[in-house]
C-alpha positions as CSV (number, residue, x, y, z in Angstrom):
1,M,-155.7,114.9,-2.2
2,A,-156.2,115.4,1.5
3,D,-158.3,112.3,2.2
4,Q,-155.9,109.7,0.9
5,E,-152.4,108.5,1.7
6,I,-149.9,110.4,-0.5
7,P,-146.5,108.9,-1.4
8,G,-143.9,111.4,-0.4
9,I,-145.8,112.8,2.5
10,D,-145.2,111.4,6.0
11,P,-147.8,112.8,8.4
12,Q,-145.8,111.6,11.4
13,A,-142.5,113.4,10.5
14,A,-142.1,116.2,13.1
15,P,-140.7,119.6,12.1
16,S,-136.9,119.9,12.5
17,G,-137.2,123.0,14.6
18,P,-138.6,126.6,14.9
19,G,-136.7,128.0,11.9
20,C,-134.7,127.2,8.8
21,A,-132.3,124.5,9.8
22,D,-129.6,125.6,7.4
23,C,-129.9,129.3,8.2
24,L,-129.7,128.5,11.9
25,A,-126.6,126.3,11.3
26,G,-124.8,129.2,9.7
27,D,-125.4,128.5,6.0
28,G,-126.0,131.8,4.3
29,P,-126.8,135.1,5.9
30,G,-128.8,133.5,8.7
31,W,-132.2,135.0,8.2
32,W,-135.4,134.2,6.2
33,F,-138.5,135.7,4.9
34,H,-141.0,132.8,5.2
35,L,-140.6,129.2,6.2
36,R,-141.4,125.9,4.5
37,R,-141.6,122.4,5.8
38,C,-140.7,119.3,3.9
39,A,-143.7,117.0,4.1
40,A,-141.6,113.9,3.8
41,C,-139.0,114.4,6.6
42,G,-140.1,117.6,8.4
43,R,-137.0,119.7,7.6
44,I,-137.7,123.4,7.9
45,G,-136.2,125.6,5.2
46,C,-136.5,129.1,4.0
47,C,-138.7,130.1,1.1
48,D,-137.6,131.1,-2.4
49,S,-138.0,134.8,-1.6
50,S,-135.4,134.3,1.2
51,P,-131.8,135.0,0.3
52,S,-130.7,131.3,0.7
53,Q,-133.7,129.4,-0.6
54,H,-133.0,126.4,1.5
55,A,-136.3,124.7,1.1
56,T,-135.8,124.3,-2.7
57,T,-132.2,123.3,-2.1
58,H,-133.5,120.5,0.2
59,Y,-135.9,119.3,-2.5
60,R,-133.1,119.3,-5.1
61,K,-130.7,117.3,-2.8
62,T,-133.3,114.8,-1.5
63,G,-136.0,114.6,-4.2
64,H,-138.7,115.1,-1.5
65,P,-141.3,116.8,-3.7
66,Y,-143.9,118.2,-1.2
67,I,-143.5,121.2,1.0
68,T,-146.1,123.0,3.1
69,S,-146.1,126.4,4.7
70,Y,-144.6,126.7,8.2
71,E,-146.3,130.1,8.7
72,P,-149.2,130.5,11.2
73,G,-152.6,130.4,9.5
74,E,-151.4,128.9,6.2
75,E,-152.5,125.4,5.2
76,W,-151.3,124.5,1.7
77,F,-149.1,121.9,0.1
78,Y,-146.9,122.5,-3.0
79,D,-145.5,119.8,-5.2
80,N,-142.1,121.0,-6.6
81,E,-142.3,118.4,-9.4
82,T,-145.6,119.5,-10.8
83,E,-145.5,123.1,-9.6
84,Q,-149.1,122.7,-8.3
85,F,-150.7,123.6,-5.0
86,Y,-152.7,121.0,-3.1
87,E,-154.6,120.2,0.1
88,G,-152.8,117.6,2.2
89,P,-153.1,115.6,5.4
90,R,-152.7,117.1,8.9
91,L,-149.0,116.8,9.8
92,A,-147.4,116.2,13.2
93,P,-147.4,119.3,15.3
94,P,-146.5,122.1,15.4
95,S,-147.9,123.3,12.1
96,A,-146.1,126.6,12.2
97,H,-143.1,128.4,13.7
98,P,-143.7,130.0,17.2
99,A,-146.2,132.8,17.1
100,D,-143.8,135.2,18.8
101,Q,-141.1,134.6,16.2
102,P,-141.0,137.7,13.9
103,V,-141.4,137.6,10.1
104,P,-138.9,137.9,8.7
105,G,-136.8,136.1,11.3
106,P,-135.2,135.1,13.5
107,A,-135.2,138.1,15.8
108,G,-131.9,139.9,15.9
109,A,-130.6,138.4,12.6
110,V,-132.6,140.4,10.0
111,P,-130.8,143.3,8.4
112,Q,-132.6,146.7,8.3
113,D,-132.6,146.6,4.5
114,W,-134.1,143.1,4.3
115,Q,-136.7,144.1,1.7
116,Q,-134.0,144.9,-0.8
117,R,-132.3,141.5,-0.2
118,L,-135.4,139.4,-1.1
119,N,-135.3,137.2,-4.3
């Protein structure tokens, strides 16, 4: 899959920011466990283990099927329609949130009992 153009993936779409766009905008408790990047438009959302699950909500609203990890050192694509993992093309940088951003994040917003709040 990585060597060909893939409908639904725009390698030029830049990430929307350093963290979950919806959490940072005040939707939900404001923190995430891991981050996912929409491979069609670059929107950053929180993973399904996070309280708000914004990446999946984005898929349901837009129909953009492919996400990729926005975590340092992770290079995979996932198709929400087929529920399969794939290799994909190199996307516009950056490929992950800032290295100094904690996981979970963002700094200062994560409750002490965050582990009990995961899905």
